[in-house]
NULUM-619632 format. One record per atom (N, C-alpha, C, O, CB): x, y, z; atom name; residue number from 1. Coordinates in nm, 3 decimals, always signed. Each point is the difference from the previous one (the first is absolute). Glycine has a CB too. Layout:
% residues N
> X | Y | Z | CA | NUM
...
END
This chain:
% residues 59
> +2.229 | +1.965 | +3.742 | N | 1
> +0.114 | -0.047 | -0.005 | CA | 1
> -0.042 | -0.054 | +0.130 | C | 1
> -0.075 | +0.038 | +0.090 | O | 1
> +0.242 | +0.105 | -0.246 | CB | 1
> -0.061 | -0.288 | +0.126 | N | 2
> -0.032 | -0.119 | +0.143 | CA | 2
> +0.031 | +0.114 | +0.154 | C | 2
> +0.087 | +0.083 | +0.024 | O | 2
> +0.050 | -0.380 | -0.179 | CB | 2
> -0.267 | +0.242 | +0.238 | N | 3
> +0.040 | +0.041 | +0.133 | CA | 3
> +0.175 | -0.076 | +0.090 | C | 3
> +0.065 | -0.105 | -0.007 | O | 3
> -0.394 | +0.131 | +0.003 | CB | 3
> +0.338 | +0.099 | +0.076 | N | 4
> +0.203 | -0.064 | +0.049 | CA | 4
> -0.079 | -0.049 | +0.126 | C | 4
> -0.086 | +0.068 | +0.057 | O | 4
> +0.356 | +0.143 | -0.138 | CB | 4
> -0.221 | -0.361 | +0.127 | N | 5
> +0.003 | -0.095 | +0.078 | CA | 5
> +0.117 | +0.069 | +0.077 | C | 5
> +0.110 | +0.011 | -0.055 | O | 5
> -0.215 | -0.224 | -0.085 | CB | 5
> +0.083 | +0.264 | +0.277 | N | 6
> +0.065 | +0.000 | +0.119 | CA | 6
> +0.011 | -0.074 | +0.087 | C | 6
> -0.112 | -0.016 | +0.049 | O | 6
> +0.081 | +0.155 | -0.088 | CB | 6
> +0.165 | -0.242 | +0.133 | N | 7
> +0.011 | -0.064 | +0.052 | CA | 7
> -0.090 | +0.030 | +0.219 | C | 7
> +0.004 | +0.095 | +0.078 | O | 7
> +0.231 | -0.136 | -0.354 | CB | 7
> -0.275 | -0.047 | +0.282 | N | 8
> -0.094 | +0.158 | +0.178 | CA | 8
> +0.139 | +0.059 | +0.055 | C | 8
> +0.008 | +0.120 | +0.027 | O | 8
> -0.266 | -0.294 | +0.149 | CB | 8
> +0.372 | +0.083 | -0.158 | N | 9
> +0.115 | +0.059 | +0.089 | CA | 9
> +0.041 | +0.094 | -0.105 | C | 9
> +0.097 | +0.064 | +0.040 | O | 9
> -0.010 | -0.266 | +0.123 | CB | 9
> -0.127 | +0.240 | -0.297 | N | 10
> +0.047 | +0.154 | -0.038 | CA | 10
> -0.100 | +0.131 | +0.013 | C | 10
> +0.016 | +0.120 | +0.022 | O | 10
> +0.124 | -0.252 | -0.190 | CB | 10
> -0.225 | +0.065 | +0.150 | N | 11
> -0.137 | +0.049 | +0.091 | CA | 11
> +0.009 | +0.072 | +0.115 | C | 11
> -0.030 | +0.119 | +0.012 | O | 11
> -0.057 | -0.299 | -0.077 | CB | 11
> +0.150 | +0.067 | +0.200 | N | 12
> +0.030 | +0.073 | +0.122 | CA | 12
> +0.115 | +0.040 | +0.031 | C | 12
> +0.027 | +0.067 | +0.100 | O | 12
> -0.172 | -0.165 | -0.036 | CB | 12
> +0.236 | +0.052 | -0.162 | N | 13
> +0.102 | +0.176 | +0.002 | CA | 13
> +0.003 | +0.079 | -0.087 | C | 13
> +0.095 | +0.078 | -0.009 | O | 13
> +0.050 | -0.152 | +0.101 | CB | 13
> -0.226 | +0.075 | -0.163 | N | 14
> -0.054 | +0.150 | -0.090 | CA | 14
> -0.120 | +0.096 | +0.125 | C | 14
> +0.011 | +0.119 | -0.030 | O | 14
> -0.016 | -0.283 | -0.290 | CB | 14
> -0.066 | +0.154 | +0.403 | N | 15
> -0.046 | +0.020 | +0.092 | CA | 15
> +0.099 | +0.048 | +0.146 | C | 15
> -0.020 | +0.098 | +0.071 | O | 15
> -0.150 | -0.251 | -0.220 | CB | 15
> +0.270 | +0.058 | +0.164 | N | 16
> +0.061 | +0.053 | +0.096 | CA | 16
> +0.115 | +0.126 | -0.013 | C | 16
> +0.051 | +0.082 | +0.077 | O | 16
> -0.120 | -0.315 | -0.010 | CB | 16
> +0.080 | +0.190 | -0.234 | N | 17
> +0.109 | +0.082 | -0.055 | CA | 17
> -0.093 | +0.130 | +0.039 | C | 17
> +0.038 | +0.061 | +0.099 | O | 17
> +0.107 | -0.219 | -0.315 | CB | 17
> -0.273 | +0.212 | +0.142 | N | 18
> -0.075 | +0.082 | +0.028 | CA | 18
> -0.039 | +0.077 | +0.086 | C | 18
> +0.005 | +0.123 | -0.007 | O | 18
> -0.016 | -0.226 | -0.094 | CB | 18
> -0.046 | +0.016 | +0.218 | N | 19
> -0.060 | +0.052 | +0.079 | CA | 19
> +0.110 | -0.027 | +0.126 | C | 19
> -0.056 | +0.019 | +0.107 | O | 19
> -0.198 | -0.043 | -0.231 | CB | 19
> +0.399 | -0.015 | +0.140 | N | 20
> +0.089 | +0.050 | +0.093 | CA | 20
> +0.097 | +0.053 | -0.039 | C | 20
> +0.041 | +0.091 | +0.071 | O | 20
> -0.099 | -0.216 | +0.043 | CB | 20
> +0.121 | +0.100 | -0.218 | N | 21
> +0.109 | +0.088 | -0.035 | CA | 21
> +0.005 | +0.097 | -0.061 | C | 21
> +0.078 | +0.095 | +0.010 | O | 21
> -0.012 | -0.233 | +0.005 | CB | 21
> -0.207 | +0.111 | -0.128 | N | 22
> -0.056 | +0.206 | -0.051 | CA | 22
> -0.013 | -0.033 | -0.079 | C | 22
> -0.117 | +0.020 | -0.033 | O | 22
> +0.211 | +0.170 | +0.099 | CB | 22
> -0.031 | -0.247 | -0.149 | N | 23
> +0.100 | -0.048 | -0.175 | CA | 23
> -0.110 | +0.092 | -0.043 | C | 23
> -0.101 | +0.034 | +0.062 | O | 23
> +0.220 | -0.340 | -0.119 | CB | 23
> -0.074 | +0.341 | -0.069 | N | 24
> -0.076 | +0.046 | -0.116 | CA | 24
> -0.047 | -0.135 | -0.094 | C | 24
> +0.048 | -0.112 | +0.016 | O | 24
> +0.098 | +0.357 | -0.009 | CB | 24
> -0.239 | -0.213 | -0.099 | N | 25
> -0.080 | -0.149 | -0.027 | CA | 25
> +0.151 | -0.017 | -0.158 | C | 25
> +0.032 | -0.107 | -0.051 | O | 25
> -0.445 | +0.146 | +0.140 | CB | 25
> +0.470 | +0.092 | -0.125 | N | 26
> +0.084 | -0.080 | -0.079 | CA | 26
> +0.121 | -0.051 | +0.026 | C | 26
> +0.054 | -0.083 | -0.074 | O | 26
> -0.158 | +0.186 | -0.042 | CB | 26
> +0.169 | -0.046 | +0.252 | N | 27
> +0.114 | -0.103 | +0.110 | CA | 27
> -0.058 | -0.135 | -0.025 | C | 27
> +0.047 | -0.097 | -0.060 | O | 27
> +0.006 | +0.267 | +0.286 | CB | 27
> -0.179 | -0.151 | -0.160 | N | 28
> -0.065 | -0.130 | +0.071 | CA | 28
> +0.036 | -0.122 | -0.124 | C | 28
> +0.064 | -0.102 | +0.027 | O | 28
> -0.300 | +0.248 | +0.130 | CB | 28
> +0.190 | -0.121 | -0.273 | N | 29
> -0.044 | -0.047 | -0.146 | CA | 29
> +0.137 | -0.017 | -0.080 | C | 29
> +0.003 | -0.059 | -0.108 | O | 29
> -0.247 | +0.197 | +0.106 | CB | 29
> +0.363 | -0.081 | +0.063 | N | 30
> +0.102 | -0.051 | -0.070 | CA | 30
> +0.082 | -0.122 | +0.077 | C | 30
> +0.063 | -0.095 | -0.048 | O | 30
> -0.060 | +0.333 | -0.061 | CB | 30
> -0.034 | -0.189 | +0.288 | N | 31
> +0.050 | -0.061 | +0.113 | CA | 31
> -0.029 | -0.244 | -0.075 | C | 31
> +0.059 | -0.106 | -0.018 | O | 31
> -0.172 | +0.445 | +0.278 | CB | 31
> -0.027 | -0.265 | -0.267 | N | 32
> -0.035 | -0.177 | +0.006 | CA | 32
> -0.036 | +0.005 | -0.185 | C | 32
> -0.047 | -0.098 | -0.059 | O | 32
> -0.109 | +0.029 | +0.386 | CB | 32
> +0.182 | +0.171 | -0.381 | N | 33
> +0.036 | -0.056 | -0.101 | CA | 33
> -0.166 | -0.048 | -0.151 | C | 33
> -0.016 | -0.093 | -0.080 | O | 33
> +0.271 | +0.006 | +0.319 | CB | 33
> -0.340 | +0.215 | -0.204 | N | 34
> -0.118 | -0.016 | +0.003 | CA | 34
> -0.052 | +0.076 | -0.094 | C | 34
> +0.094 | +0.047 | -0.063 | O | 34
> -0.088 | -0.109 | +0.266 | CB | 34
> -0.154 | +0.116 | -0.266 | N | 35
> -0.029 | +0.150 | -0.066 | CA | 35
> -0.029 | +0.079 | +0.161 | C | 35
> -0.024 | -0.052 | +0.109 | O | 35
> -0.119 | -0.023 | -0.406 | CB | 35
> +0.156 | +0.199 | +0.262 | N | 36
> -0.089 | +0.116 | +0.131 | CA | 36
> -0.128 | +0.016 | -0.039 | C | 36
> -0.068 | +0.097 | +0.037 | O | 36
> +0.254 | +0.062 | +0.020 | CB | 36
> -0.261 | -0.319 | -0.191 | N | 37
> -0.132 | +0.040 | +0.005 | CA | 37
> -0.021 | -0.105 | +0.055 | C | 37
> -0.117 | -0.036 | -0.015 | O | 37
> +0.058 | +0.180 | -0.153 | CB | 37
> +0.119 | -0.213 | +0.227 | N | 38
> -0.024 | -0.114 | +0.074 | CA | 38
> +0.042 | +0.013 | +0.165 | C | 38
> -0.015 | -0.085 | +0.088 | O | 38
> +0.051 | -0.040 | -0.327 | CB | 38
> +0.021 | +0.257 | +0.248 | N | 39
> +0.042 | -0.001 | +0.135 | CA | 39
> -0.084 | +0.130 | +0.073 | C | 39
> +0.003 | +0.025 | +0.121 | O | 39
> +0.252 | -0.141 | -0.188 | CB | 39
> -0.353 | +0.214 | -0.062 | N | 40
> -0.095 | +0.036 | +0.030 | CA | 40
> -0.139 | -0.081 | +0.009 | C | 40
> -0.086 | +0.050 | +0.073 | O | 40
> +0.229 | +0.115 | -0.144 | CB | 40
> -0.174 | -0.287 | +0.002 | N | 41
> -0.096 | -0.104 | -0.012 | CA | 41
> -0.026 | -0.026 | +0.193 | C | 41
> -0.098 | +0.015 | +0.072 | O | 41
> +0.202 | -0.144 | -0.376 | CB | 41
> +0.069 | +0.074 | +0.336 | N | 42
> -0.030 | -0.047 | +0.130 | CA | 42
> -0.048 | +0.104 | +0.109 | C | 42
> -0.103 | -0.008 | +0.067 | O | 42
> +0.268 | -0.161 | -0.130 | CB | 42
> -0.073 | +0.265 | +0.068 | N | 43
> -0.027 | +0.121 | +0.098 | CA | 43
> -0.100 | +0.054 | +0.033 | C | 43
> -0.030 | +0.040 | +0.113 | O | 43
> +0.176 | -0.004 | -0.171 | CB | 43
> -0.260 | -0.027 | -0.127 | N | 44
> -0.125 | +0.054 | +0.033 | CA | 44
> -0.072 | -0.092 | +0.045 | C | 44
> -0.092 | +0.040 | +0.072 | O | 44
> +0.099 | +0.114 | -0.213 | CB | 44
> +0.001 | -0.296 | +0.122 | N | 45
> -0.089 | -0.110 | +0.097 | CA | 45
> +0.003 | -0.019 | +0.142 | C | 45
> -0.073 | -0.056 | +0.082 | O | 45
> +0.098 | -0.051 | -0.257 | CB | 45
> +0.047 | +0.150 | +0.177 | N | 46
> +0.121 | -0.008 | +0.173 | CA | 46
> -0.082 | +0.106 | +0.118 | C | 46
> -0.030 | +0.002 | +0.119 | O | 46
> +0.337 | -0.005 | -0.272 | CB | 46
> -0.321 | +0.103 | +0.007 | N | 47
> -0.086 | +0.129 | +0.083 | CA | 47
> -0.174 | -0.001 | -0.041 | C | 47
> -0.078 | +0.083 | +0.047 | O | 47
> +0.326 | +0.097 | -0.069 | CB | 47
> -0.270 | -0.240 | -0.030 | N | 48
> -0.099 | -0.061 | +0.016 | CA | 48
> -0.139 | -0.102 | +0.068 | C | 48
> -0.121 | -0.016 | +0.015 | O | 48
> +0.295 | +0.112 | -0.120 | CB | 48
> +0.039 | -0.169 | +0.142 | N | 49
> -0.137 | -0.095 | +0.054 | CA | 49
> -0.016 | +0.052 | +0.170 | C | 49
> -0.072 | -0.046 | +0.088 | O | 49
> +0.128 | -0.219 | -0.270 | CB | 49
> +0.048 | +0.385 | +0.186 | N | 50
> +0.010 | +0.064 | +0.141 | CA | 50
> -0.170 | +0.058 | +0.045 | C | 50
> -0.015 | +0.036 | +0.117 | O | 50
> +0.313 | +0.054 | -0.173 | CB | 50
> -0.416 | -0.082 | -0.036 | N | 51
> -0.060 | +0.047 | +0.024 | CA | 51
> -0.150 | -0.075 | -0.040 | C | 51
> -0.105 | +0.063 | -0.012 | O | 51
> +0.304 | +0.115 | +0.020 | CB | 51
> -0.185 | -0.322 | -0.025 | N | 52
> -0.065 | -0.078 | -0.051 | CA | 52
> +0.082 | -0.089 | +0.119 | C | 52
> +0.123 | -0.008 | -0.001 | O | 52
> -0.206 | +0.080 | -0.282 | CB | 52
> -0.020 | -0.152 | +0.409 | N | 53
> +0.001 | -0.148 | +0.025 | CA | 53
> -0.027 | -0.084 | -0.042 | C | 53
> +0.027 | -0.110 | +0.047 | O | 53
> -0.034 | +0.160 | +0.056 | CB | 53
> -0.058 | -0.029 | -0.210 | N | 54
> -0.037 | -0.157 | -0.055 | CA | 54
> +0.137 | -0.076 | -0.085 | C | 54
> +0.006 | -0.122 | -0.012 | O | 54
> -0.290 | +0.214 | -0.030 | CB | 54
> +0.388 | +0.001 | -0.012 | N | 55
> +0.092 | -0.029 | -0.078 | CA | 55
> +0.112 | -0.083 | +0.118 | C | 55
> +0.114 | -0.022 | -0.040 | O | 55
> -0.176 | +0.247 | -0.161 | CB | 55
> +0.035 | -0.254 | +0.302 | N | 56
> +0.087 | -0.037 | +0.073 | CA | 56
> +0.179 | +0.074 | +0.002 | C | 56
> +0.047 | +0.092 | -0.067 | O | 56
> -0.242 | -0.301 | +0.029 | CB | 56
> +0.272 | +0.099 | +0.169 | N | 57
> +0.148 | +0.071 | +0.001 | CA | 57
> +0.095 | -0.048 | -0.183 | C | 57
> +0.002 | -0.113 | -0.049 | O | 57
> +0.012 | +0.070 | +0.411 | CB | 57
> +0.044 | +0.161 | -0.417 | N | 58
> +0.092 | -0.025 | -0.055 | CA | 58
> +0.137 | -0.079 | +0.007 | C | 58
> +0.043 | -0.077 | -0.086 | O | 58
> -0.175 | +0.233 | +0.068 | CB | 58
> +0.179 | -0.129 | +0.114 | N | 59
> +0.167 | -0.031 | +0.068 | CA | 59
> -0.014 | -0.101 | +0.156 | C | 59
> +0.101 | -0.032 | +0.062 | O | 59
> +0.003 | +0.328 | -0.162 | CB | 59
END
């Protein structure tokens, strides 16, 4: 199965909806018309980057 590509503005909005608005992965997926798996992938990456200074800032 090919990897779903997502634009940077959607990644930023995804993270804003998660951390500022507190929306669920399911709600974020519906708002941005992406899969819940994609939401989970970027939330996990953001959380991992908080603990790894070598990754840099996502947004």
